[in-house]
C-alpha positions, 0 to 999 in steps of 0.5 A: 652460766647463764638462765633462761629467760622464761623458766629459770633454768641453767643454761650453757651460754644461751638465752633460753633452754628450749624452743618452747620457751623461746615461743612462750616468752614471745609477746602476743600479736593482735589479729588483723581484723580486730576492730574491723567491722562488716559492711556494704561499704568494704570490698568484701561481704558475707552473707548466710549462704555465700560469699560475694565480692564487689567489682573494683570498677563498677561496684557490681555484685560479683563472685568471691573469688573474682576481682572484676565483673568483666575484662573491659572493667578490669582494663578501666580499673588497671589504667584509670590512674595513668595520665593520658601522655603515659597511656600513650607511651605505654600503648606505643611500647606495646605495639612495638613489643608485638611489632613483627611477631607471628603466632606459631601453629600450635597458638593458632590451634588453641585460639580457634579451639578457644573460640570455637562454638562461641557466637558473638551477641547482637549488641557486639556485632553492631559495635563491629559493624559500626566501628568498620564501616560507620564511623571510620569512612564516609560514603563515597560519591558517584564521581568518586566511584567513577573515578575509581572505576576508570583507574581500574579499567586503565590497570587491568587494560594493561595485563595480559590475561590469561598468563599463558596462550591456549593450545588453540591460540598458539596454532593460530599464531604459528599459521600466521608466522608462516604466512609472515602476517604480522599480528598483536597477541591480546590486544586491548580493544577500548569499546563499551564492552572492553577487553583483550582480543586474542589475535589483532592484525592492525593492517587490515584491522582484523581480530581473530578470536579463538573460543574454546567449546566449553568456555564459550558454550559450543555450539550457542556461544555467549551472549557477552561475546555476540555483543562484544562482536556487534561493538567491535562491527560498529566500531570499524573492526572485522571479526573472525570467531573459530571453535576449538573443533575447528582450529584442531582440525584446520590445516594452513591452507583453509586458514589462508583461504579464511583470511584472505576473505577479509583481506579483500585487495591485499591478498598479494601479501600472504 
């Protein structure tokens, strides 16, 4: 038989007779704040009315339940102990981790709802504009701008507009095929206001334009159409412009008579 180490009662091969004797015999611990004083240098300050906390980065007074005053201070405090090489490695790992990932529709909706109604401050907007236009790119010179314009002009000249021919263009093309006249659809003419003509007949230097009533302002015609017609005539081309309403009621014999006026000596071709 053993005796309890606290009260001395007999026990069956145990050190204590009960749980209360175990806790009573445990050594007393000192409180965690024993010997500590309250001062402004410490992170935690107690005021009369409320508790105040200090930002870990800039030491600005903030709410007791916050650690940093802003997101930028939290990032600075988190990363300030890393060297530049370590930061580069971490940033590269983060970039690779998010590469190719796409947000779900639910996530996008939550983000849009979170940002809804929020307005950026003027300072924030100025910083964004400065980051996009101010420091990242130098203003282009006039020579560089002209080169870019010329490149885009050459690229557009190789494209076909529109992709699908209109019904009036198809009708005129069918007439030319029946008359065995060789033609080029959507041919690019390099004049001051360069563009692709609807139909070009090379051997008589004739351009046929099929103008829709709505798009070309029937019966007045667009100003740019008149300008281009004059430029084509000055460049040595013959121009035949037909309205949509005219083409719809046009027969092949009437079209043949119109073409023969521009052919002149080569009437035996038709």
